[in-house]
C-alpha positions in Angstrom: 0.0 0.0 0.0 2.8 2.3 0.9 4.5 1.6 -2.4 1.3 2.3 -4.3 1.0 5.6 -2.5 4.6 6.4 -3.6 3.6 5.7 -7.2 0.5 7.8 -6.9 2.2 10.9 -5.5 4.2 11.8 -8.7 1.1 11.2 -10.8 -1.0 13.4 -8.5 1.8 16.1 -8.7 1.8 15.9 -12.5 -1.9 16.3 -12.6 -1.8 19.2 -10.2 0.8 20.9 -12.4 -1.2 20.2 -15.5 -4.3 21.6 -13.8 -2.4 24.8 -13.0 -1.2 25.1 -16.6 -4.8 24.9 -17.9 -5.7 28.2 -19.7 -8.8 28.7 -17.5 -6.5 28.6 -14.4 -3.2 30.2 -15.4 -4.7 33.0 -17.6 -6.8 34.5 -14.8 -3.9 34.2 -12.4 -1.5 36.1 -14.7 -4.1 38.7 -15.4 -4.8 39.2 -11.7 -1.0 39.6 -11.0 -0.7 42.3 -13.7 -3.9 44.1 -12.6 -2.7 44.0 -9.0 0.5 45.9 -10.0 -1.5 48.4 -12.1 -4.5 49.0 -9.8 -4.5 47.4 -6.3 -0.9 47.8 -5.2 -0.7 51.5 -6.2 -3.9 52.2 -4.3 -2.7 50.3 -1.3 0.5 52.4 -1.4 -1.6 55.6 -1.4 -3.5 54.4 1.6 -0.2 53.8 3.4 1.2 57.1 2.4 -1.8 58.9 3.9 -0.6 57.7 7.3 3.1 58.5 6.9 4.8 61.7 8.2 6.1 64.5 5.9 9.2 63.7 3.8 8.8 59.9 4.5 8.3 57.7 1.5 5.3 55.4 1.8 7.3 52.2 1.8 10.3 53.5 3.8 11.0 52.9 7.5 9.5 55.5 9.7 6.6 56.5 12.0 2.9 56.7 11.5 0.6 59.6 11.9 -3.0 60.8 11.4 -2.0 64.5 11.1 -2.3 64.3 7.3 -6.1 63.7 7.6 -6.3 66.5 10.2 -4.6 68.9 7.8 -6.5 67.8 4.8 -10.0 67.7 6.3 -10.2 70.3 9.0 -9.3 73.4 7.0 -12.0 75.9 6.1 -11.4 75.3 2.3 -12.6 71.7 2.3 -16.3 72.3 1.8 -15.8 74.9 -1.0 -13.4 72.5 -2.8 -16.0 69.7 -2.6 -18.8 72.0 -3.7 -16.7 73.4 -6.6 -15.8 69.8 -7.7 -19.5 68.7 -7.6 -20.7 71.8 -9.4 -18.0 71.5 -12.1 -18.5 67.8 -12.7 -22.3 67.8 -12.4 -22.8 71.0 -14.3 -20.6 69.8 -17.1 -22.6 66.6 -17.5 -25.9 68.3 -17.3 -25.1 70.6 -20.2 -23.1 68.1 -22.2 -25.6 65.3 -22.1 -28.4 67.0 -24.1 -25.8 68.1 -26.8 -24.2 64.6 -27.0 -27.6 62.9 -27.1 -28.8 65.2 -29.9 -25.7 64.5 -32.0 -26.1 60.7 -31.3 -29.8 60.8 -32.3 -29.0 62.7 -35.5 -26.2 60.2 -36.3 -28.2 57.0 -35.6 -31.9 57.8 -36.2 -32.2 60.5 -38.8 -31.3 61.1 -42.5 -29.1 64.1 -41.7 -26.7 64.7 -44.6 -23.0 63.6 -43.9 -24.1 61.7 -40.8 -21.7 58.9 -41.7 -18.9 61.5 -41.7 -19.7 62.1 -38.0 -17.7 59.0 -37.0 -14.5 60.6 -38.4 -15.5 64.3 -37.7 -16.0 63.7 -33.9 -12.5 62.4 -33.6 -11.2 65.9 -34.4 -12.4 67.5 -31.1 -11.8 64.2 -29.3 -8.1 64.4 -30.3 -7.7 68.1 -29.4 -5.6 68.6 -26.2 -7.7 69.9 -23.2 -5.2 72.7 -22.6 -5.5 73.8 -26.2 -9.2 74.4 -25.8 -8.5 76.3 -22.5 -5.8 78.4 -24.0 -7.8 79.1 -27.1 -10.8 80.4 -25.0 -8.5 82.4 -22.7 -7.4 84.3 -25.9 -11.1 84.6 -27.0 -12.9 85.4 -23.7 -10.2 86.7 -21.4 -11.8 89.5 -19.5 -9.3 92.2 -20.6 -7.6 91.1 -23.8 -10.1 88.4 -25.0 -10.8 89.0 -28.7 -14.5 88.4 -28.5 -14.8 90.8 -25.5 -12.7 93.4 -27.3 -15.1 93.3 -30.3 -18.2 93.4 -28.0 -16.9 96.5 -26.3 -16.1 98.1 -29.7 -19.5 97.3 -31.2 -21.4 98.5 -28.1 -19.1 101.5 -27.6 -18.3 100.5 -24.0 -15.5 102.2 -22.2 -15.1 99.3 -19.8 -11.6 97.7 -19.7 -12.9 94.3 -18.9 -15.8 92.0 -19.8 -18.6 91.7 -20.5 -17.7 87.9 -20.5 -15.2 86.4 -18.2 -13.8 82.9 -18.9 -12.2 82.8 -15.5 -15.4 81.8 -13.6 -17.2 78.6 -12.8 -19.4 79.2 -15.8 -16.3 79.5 -18.0 -14.9 76.3 -16.5 -18.1 74.4 -17.1 -18.3 75.8 -20.7 -14.9 74.5 -21.7 -15.5 71.2 -19.9 -18.7 70.7 -21.8 -17.0 71.3 -25.1 -14.4 68.6 -24.3 -16.7 65.8 -23.1 -19.4 65.9 -25.8 -17.5 63.8 -28.4 -16.7 60.9 -25.9 -20.2 61.1 -24.5 -21.6 60.9 -28.1 -19.5 57.7 -28.6 -21.2 56.1 -25.6 -24.7 57.3 -26.5 -24.7 56.0 -30.1 -24.4 52.5 -28.7 -27.4 53.1 -26.5 -29.5 54.2 -29.5 -28.1 51.6 -31.8 -29.1 48.7 -29.5 -32.7 49.7 -29.1 -35.0 47.8 -31.5 -37.5 50.3 -33.0 -40.0 47.5 -33.7 -41.3 48.0 -30.1 -42.1 51.6 -30.9 -43.6 50.6 -34.3 -45.8 47.9 -32.6 -47.1 50.5 -30.1 -47.9 52.9 -32.9 -49.8 50.2 -34.8 -51.8 49.5 -31.6 -52.9 53.2 -31.7 -50.6 54.7 -29.0 -49.8 58.4 -29.4 -46.3 59.6 -30.0 -46.2 61.0 -26.5 -47.4 57.8 -24.9 -44.8 55.8 -26.9 -42.1 58.1 -25.8 -43.2 58.0 -22.1 -44.0 54.2 -21.9 -41.4 52.7 -24.2 -38.6 54.9 -25.5 -37.7 56.7 -22.3 -37.8 53.5 -20.1 -35.6 51.6 -22.6 -33.1 54.4 -22.8 -33.0 55.7 -19.3 -30.7 53.1 -17.7 -28.1 53.5 -20.4 -28.3 57.3 -20.5 -28.1 57.4 -16.7 -25.0 55.1 -16.8 -23.4 57.5 -19.2 -24.2 60.4 -16.9 -22.6 58.7 -13.9 -19.5 57.7 -16.0 -18.8 61.3 -17.1 -19.6 62.7 -13.6 -16.7 60.6 -12.3 -14.6 61.8 -15.3 -15.4 65.4 -14.2 -14.2 64.7 -10.7 -10.9 63.6 -12.0 -10.5 66.4 -14.5 -7.3 68.4 -13.8 -6.3 70.3 -17.0 -9.3 72.7 -17.3 -9.4 73.5 -13.6 -5.6 73.9 -13.6 -5.6 76.2 -16.6 -8.5 78.5 -15.5 -9.1 77.7 -11.8 -6.2 79.6 -10.2 -7.0 82.9 -12.0 -10.7 82.4 -11.2 -10.0 81.6 -7.5 -11.6 78.2 -8.0 -10.1 75.1 -6.5 -11.2 71.5 -7.1 -10.1 68.2 -5.6 -7.7 67.5 -8.5 -6.0 70.9 -8.4 -5.8 70.8 -4.6 -4.0 67.4 -4.9 -1.7 68.8 -7.6 -0.6 72.0 -5.7 -0.4 70.1 -2.4 2.0 67.6 -4.0 4.4 70.4 -5.0 7.3 70.9 -2.6 7.4 74.1 -0.5 10.4 76.1 0.7 9.5 75.8 4.4 7.9 72.3 4.6 9.5 70.4 1.8 7.4 67.7 0.2 4.6 66.0 2.1 3.2 63.0 0.4 0.7 62.2 3.1 -1.6 65.2 2.6 -2.3 64.7 -1.1 -2.7 61.0 -0.4 -5.3 61.8 2.3 -7.2 64.1 -0.1 -7.0 61.4 -2.7 -8.8 59.1 -0.4 -11.9 61.4 -0.7 -11.6 61.3 -4.5 -11.4 57.5 -4.4 -14.5 57.3 -2.2 -16.5 59.5 -4.6 -15.3 57.4 -7.5 -16.2 54.1 -5.8 -19.7 55.4 -5.0 -20.0 56.5 -8.6 -18.8 53.1 -9.9 -21.4 51.3 -7.7 -24.2 53.5 -9.2 -22.8 52.9 -12.7 -22.7 49.1 -12.3 -26.3 49.2 -10.9 -27.6 51.2 -13.9 -25.7 48.9 -16.3 -27.4 45.9 -14.7 -30.8 47.6 -15.0 -30.0 48.4 -18.7 -29.4 44.7 -19.3 -32.8 43.8 -18.0 -34.2 46.1 -20.7 -32.3 44.3 -23.5 -34.4 44.2 -26.7 -31.8 43.0 -29.3 -32.3 39.3 -29.9 -30.6 37.0 -32.4 -32.7 38.4 -35.3 -31.4 41.4 -37.2 -33.2 44.7 -37.2 -32.9 48.0 -39.0 -33.3 51.2 -37.0 -36.2 53.4 -38.0 -34.8 56.5 -39.7 -36.6 59.8 -39.1 -36.9 62.0 -42.1 -35.9 65.6 -41.3 -37.1 67.2 -44.5 -36.2 70.9 -44.5 -34.8 70.6 -41.0 -31.9 68.5 -42.2 -29.7 71.5 -43.0 -30.6 73.0 -39.6 -29.2 69.8 -38.1 -26.0 70.1 -40.2 -25.7 73.7 -39.1 -26.2 72.6 -35.4 -23.3 70.2 -35.7 -21.2 72.8 -37.6 -21.8 75.3 -34.9 -20.4 73.0 -32.3 -17.4 72.2 -34.4 -16.8 75.9 -34.9 -17.0 76.6 -31.1 -15.0 73.6 -30.1 -12.3 73.4 -32.8 -12.3 76.3 -35.4 -12.4 79.3 -33.1 -9.9 78.2 -30.5 -7.6 76.6 -33.1 -7.8 79.7 -35.2 -6.7 81.8 -32.3 -3.8 79.4 -31.5 -2.6 79.7 -35.1 -2.9 83.5 -35.0 -1.1 83.7 -31.6 1.6 81.3 -32.7 2.7 83.6 -35.5 3.2 86.7 -33.2 6.3 87.8 -31.4 4.2 89.3 -28.6 0.6 88.4 -28.2 -2.0 91.1 -29.0 -5.7 90.6 -29.7 -6.6 91.0 -33.5 -8.5 94.3 -33.2 -8.3 97.2 -35.6 -6.5 99.6 -33.2 -3.6 97.1 -32.8 -3.2 96.0 -36.4 -0.2 98.3 -37.0 1.5 97.1 -33.8 1.5 93.4 -34.5 4.9 91.8 -35.0 4.7 88.7 -37.1 7.3 85.9 -36.8 7.9 82.2 -37.5 10.5 82.0 -34.7 8.1 80.2 -32.5 7.9 77.3 -35.0 11.6 77.5 -35.8 12.4 77.1 -32.2 10.4 73.9 -32.1 12.8 72.4 -34.6 15.5 72.6 -31.9 15.7 69.1 -30.6 17.1 70.3 -27.2 14.1 72.6 -26.7 11.2 70.8 -28.1 12.1 67.8 -30.2 13.1 65.5 -27.4 10.0 66.3 -25.4 7.9 65.6 -28.6 9.7 62.3 -29.1 9.2 61.4 -25.4 5.5 62.1 -25.7 5.2 60.0 -28.9 7.1 57.1 -27.4 5.0 57.1 -24.2 1.7 57.3 -26.2 2.8 54.4 -28.5 3.8 52.2 -25.5 0.6 53.0 -23.6 -1.6 52.2 -26.6 0.2 48.9 -27.4 0.4 47.7 -23.8 -3.2 48.7 -23.0 -4.8 47.0 -26.1 -2.7 43.8 -25.8 -3.6 43.5 -22.1 -7.3 44.2 -22.5 -7.5 41.9 -25.5 -6.1 39.1 -23.4 -8.4 39.9 -20.5 -11.5 40.1 -22.7 -10.6 36.8 -24.5 -10.1 35.1 -21.1 -13.3 36.4 -19.6 -15.4 35.4 -22.7 -13.8 32.0 -23.4 -13.2 30.8 -19.8 -16.1 32.1 -17.7 -15.6 31.3 -14.0 -15.6 33.1 -10.6 -11.9 33.8 -11.1 -12.4 35.5 -14.5 -15.3 37.5 -13.1 -13.0 38.8 -10.4 -10.5 39.7 -13.1 -13.2 41.5 -15.0 -14.1 43.6 -11.9 -10.4 44.4 -11.3 -10.1 45.6 -15.0 -13.2 47.7 -14.5 -11.9 49.3 -11.2 -10.0 52.1 -12.9 -13.4 53.6 -13.8 -13.9 54.3 -10.1 -10.4 55.8 -9.6 -10.1 59.4 -10.8 -7.1 59.7 -13.1 -5.3 62.1 -10.9 -5.7 59.7 -8.0 -4.3 56.7 -9.9 -1.4 58.8 -11.1 -0.6 59.9 -7.6 -0.8 56.3 -6.5 1.8 55.4 -9.2 4.0 58.3 -8.0 3.9 57.2 -4.4 4.5 53.5 -5.2 7.5 54.0 -7.5 9.2 57.1 -6.2 12.7 56.1 -5.0 12.7 53.0 -7.3 14.7 52.5 -10.6 11.4 52.7 -12.5 10.6 56.2 -11.2 11.2 59.0 -13.8 11.2 56.6 -16.8 9.1 56.7 -19.9 7.9 53.2 -19.1 6.3 54.4 -15.8 4.5 57.2 -17.6 3.2 54.6 -20.1 2.0 52.3 -17.4 0.2 55.2 -15.7 -1.8 55.7 -18.9 -2.4 51.9 -19.1 -3.9 52.0 -15.7 -6.1 54.9 -16.7 -7.5 53.4 -19.9 -7.9 49.8 -18.8 -11.7 50.2 -18.1 -12.4 51.7 -21.5 -10.3 49.2 -23.4 -11.8 46.3 -21.6 -15.3 47.4 -22.4 -14.4 47.9 -26.1 -12.7 44.5 -26.6 -15.2 42.6 -24.5 -18.0 43.7 -26.9 -15.8 42.8 -29.9 -14.8 39.4 -28.4 -18.5 38.4 -28.0 -18.9 38.7 -31.8 -16.1 36.1 -32.4 -17.3 32.5 -32.4 -15.1 30.1 -30.6 -15.3 27.4 -33.3 -12.2 28.7 -35.1 -10.1 28.6 -32.0 -11.5 25.1 -31.0 -10.6 23.8 -34.5 -7.0 25.2 -34.1 -6.6 23.6 -30.7 -7.9 20.2 -32.0 -5.3 20.5 -34.7 -2.6 20.8 -32.1 -2.1 24.5 -32.1 -1.2 25.9 -28.6 -3.3 28.3 -26.7 -0.9 31.3 -27.1 -0.6 30.7 -30.9 -4.4 30.4 -31.2 -4.9 33.7 -29.3 -2.3 35.7 -31.4 -2.7 34.1 -34.8 -6.5 33.6 -34.9 -8.4 35.5 -32.2 -6.3 38.7 -32.2 -6.2 38.7 -36.0 -10.0 38.6 -36.2 -10.1 41.5 -33.7 -7.8 43.8 -35.7 -10.4 46.4 -36.5 -11.5 46.7 -32.9 -7.9 46.5 -31.7 -6.9 49.3 -34.1 -9.8 51.5 -33.0 -8.9 51.1 -29.3 -5.2 51.6 -30.1 -6.0 54.8 -31.9 -8.2 56.0 -29.1 -5.6 55.4 -26.4 -2.8 56.8 -28.5 -4.6 60.1 -29.2 -5.7 60.4 -25.5 -2.3 59.6 -24.1 -0.7 62.1 -26.5 -3.1 64.9 -25.6 -3.2 64.2 -21.8 -1.0 66.4 -19.7 -2.0 65.5 -16.2 0.2 62.3 -16.1 3.2 64.4 -17.4 2.7 67.1 -14.8 2.4 64.6 -11.9 4.9 61.9 -12.9 7.6 63.2 -15.3 11.1 63.8 -14.0 13.7 66.2 -15.4 14.9 63.5 -17.7 11.5 62.4 -19.1 9.7 65.6 -19.6 6.8 65.6 -22.1 5.2 68.3 -24.2 2.7 68.9 -21.3 5.5 70.0 -19.0 7.1 72.6 -21.2 3.7 73.8 -22.4 2.5 74.3 -18.8 5.6 76.3 -18.1 5.0 78.6 -21.1 1.2 78.9 -20.4 1.6 79.8 -16.7 4.5 82.2 -17.7 2.1 84.1 -20.0 4.2 83.1 -23.1 1.1 82.6 -25.2 2.8 82.6 -28.7 5.2 79.9 -27.6 2.5 77.8 -25.9 0.2 78.2 -29.0 2.8 77.0 -31.4 3.3 73.8 -29.3 -0.5 73.2 -29.3 -0.8 73.7 -33.1 2.0 71.2 -33.8 0.4 68.7 -31.3 -3.1 69.1 -32.8 -1.9 68.7 -36.4 0.0 65.6 -35.3 -3.0 64.1 -33.5 -5.3 64.8 -36.4 -2.9 63.2 -38.9 -2.8 60.1 -36.7 -6.6 60.1 -36.5 -7.3 60.4 -40.2 -4.5 57.9 -41.2 -5.7 55.5 -38.6 -9.4 55.8 -39.6 -8.6 55.4 -43.2 -6.6 52.2 -42.5 -9.4 50.8 -40.4 -12.0 51.5 -43.1 -9.9 49.7 -45.6 -9.4 46.8 -43.2 -13.1 46.5 -42.7 -13.8 46.5 -46.4 -11.1 44.0 -47.1 
């Protein structure tokens, strides 16, 4: 018996090893390890940092304290900061949602001319850096030298030296925020509209229901969970927003959670650098994000209970606009003019000046035109290396993100289990973590390590931010790929890794390319990671732009934004053209 047991033990060990090497086991374990490094461990480090004294690294030896929470939450500015954050995030979504829904409805449910071009057109404002919009509208609506204000005063004969419009207000902050979130919100809402079978509305109309009754009893209930989920998602996005509040907030005297964390993280002459206070403030942002994620997931579950798309195909009912179709085109054109044309035009104008002056008649003879701002950008030491750094980081972030989320989505769809569901939740967690919080967490985890201050760390910070979006995108695409091809490959002796890369991933190339392009453009235009994580050796465009912007060197800052916008747009159009050819092929 003893000898039989001895014989059985190696066999049991081999079976245990083989079980661990099964794709349904090792794939989720690998994914959980990667996601822990990207999500869980940085957040745990931030929690630890909140209890460490000043000038003590989170993972270094030293004492513990609760003074950081006392300093962060007992000041008289806490409630105004929370109120400003909620007004900014909530107000932005309240005004952006009707606009985005109108654009989505025109795209999906009407015969508006050029509606197919919307899918490319909306990538233009989506790829415009946030700071570019802020700077453009500072030049247009600055209370003193803003071009629009100048012309209003000229036309009305006013002797005032400021106004009548001031971009440096909460209203101005919400205005530029609305302009920025509409394209991404539109992208979410077209899915809500596309997945609603109009046959239900048609059946109600056939039964004699009025249009108002159909809208109240069928259309609105079907759409409400999905629209509410979009509202919650972008409310969380507003909480994390750093760039607009950083560009306009200090002058306006408005502070939000993100700018409070940013300025608190900066070292001071008398107290040095205190990592604990921004970490303690970050805990509040994390709590708000988690509450928002819980509400979002609840609404998504409710939306699934209203599912109306079955296996049969259906064609959405197209609303004929008649003479109103050109009004609809003008409506879209007005948005593009306000979001892109006006601010971008001001950036081009300012970038060609030696000293910025508004383009008003009394100053025409004083304008000094120059191309030096662009010539200086050709100097590798001044701009070229920062541009290259930004491009390398964006490429790395896009590639790593899409490869990781493709693997996670494949695993969740092909090997459903409690373990893969946990992986799916972990991949979705970044939705609940405001971007500035996750970046701070990365900073606190890796400061003092060889990885700190490298381009790879900047890329990984972007990966952590865009995991949730990429996972949702690739999960939807993965559901459309039947597993028969992969099963046939495995039966033929092809390994799991080869099957994933040579069959599954190749079939997902259009979705992969779309996600790659989205992450690439967003990483290239995002400055918050650069401002929080970059070191002297890994500065990005965002770092030198912010220095020029805060220093009032508007021509210099404008030329940087023009180059970055043109570069992003070239990427978008080249990428979309390639994707269109791939889909046709």
